[in-house]
C-alpha positions in Angstrom: -16.2 -14.7 7.6 -15.3 -12.2 4.9 -17.2 -9.0 4.7 -18.6 -7.8 1.3 -19.5 -4.2 0.5 -21.0 -2.8 -2.7 -20.4 0.7 -4.0 -22.7 1.9 -6.8 -25.5 4.1 -8.0 -28.6 4.6 -5.9 -30.7 1.8 -7.6 -28.0 -0.8 -7.3 -27.3 0.2 -3.7 -31.0 0.0 -2.8 -31.3 -3.5 -4.1 -28.2 -4.7 -2.3 -29.3 -3.1 1.0 -32.7 -4.9 0.6 -30.7 -8.1 0.3 -28.8 -7.3 3.5 -25.5 -6.3 1.8 -23.6 -3.3 3.2 -23.7 -0.7 0.4 -22.7 2.9 -0.3 -23.9 5.3 -2.9 -21.1 7.0 -5.0 -20.7 9.2 -8.0 -17.8 9.5 -10.4 -16.7 12.6 -8.5 -16.5 11.0 -5.1 -15.8 7.3 -5.9 -12.3 7.3 -4.5 -13.2 8.7 -1.1 -16.2 6.4 -0.8 -14.0 3.4 -1.8 -11.2 4.4 0.7 -13.8 4.6 3.5 -15.5 1.3 2.6 -12.1 -0.4 2.3 -11.4 0.3 6.0 -13.9 -2.3 7.1 -14.7 -4.6 4.1 -12.7 -7.5 2.8 -14.3 -7.7 -0.6 -15.6 -4.7 -2.5 -17.9 -4.8 -5.6 -18.1 -1.6 -7.6 -20.6 -1.0 -10.3 -19.2 -1.0 -13.8 -19.8 2.8 -14.5 -17.9 3.7 -11.3 -15.2 1.1 -11.5 -13.7 2.8 -14.5 -13.5 6.1 -12.5 -11.7 4.4 -9.6 -8.0 5.5 -9.7 -6.5 3.5 -6.9 -7.5 0.2 -5.4 -6.4 -1.4 -2.1 -4.3 -4.3 -3.2 -5.1 -6.1 0.1 -8.8 -6.2 -0.8 -10.6 -8.1 -3.5 -12.2 -5.5 -5.7 -14.4 -6.5 -8.6 -16.6 -4.7 -11.1 -20.3 -5.7 -11.3 -22.8 -4.9 -14.0 -25.1 -1.8 -13.6 -27.5 0.2 -15.8 -24.6 1.3 -18.0 -23.7 -2.3 -18.8 -20.5 -4.2 -18.2 -22.0 -7.7 -17.8 -21.3 -9.2 -21.2 -17.7 -7.9 -21.5 -17.0 -8.9 -17.9 -18.2 -12.4 -18.3 -16.4 -12.7 -21.6 -13.1 -11.7 -20.0 -13.6 -14.1 -17.1 -14.2 -17.0 -19.4 -11.1 -16.0 -21.5 -8.9 -16.0 -18.4 -10.2 -19.4 -17.2 -10.3 -21.1 -20.6 -7.3 -19.5 -22.1 -8.9 -18.2 -25.2 -12.0 -16.3 -26.3 -15.2 -18.3 -26.8 -17.6 -17.1 -29.4 -21.1 -18.2 -30.3 -23.0 -18.0 -33.6 -26.2 -17.0 -31.8 
């Protein structure tokens, strides 16, 4: 079974730990070293939106995704996923 790890701010990490997911707290200054350490044992790594943008190098053998956090990232991320799957941007009038 694949092992998931989450890297993020303290609030996100606390919630994930309560759900039983291995999680590590990081900041923009130490994200790369935390990511490298987590990548040694995890197969999939979810990094919060605010930190994902600070990540310089990702392990190409690991699935690394951005997840929404307090700074946002949810709407744009979902819009891009739909665009990739559907092949064009879907807009609503609502």
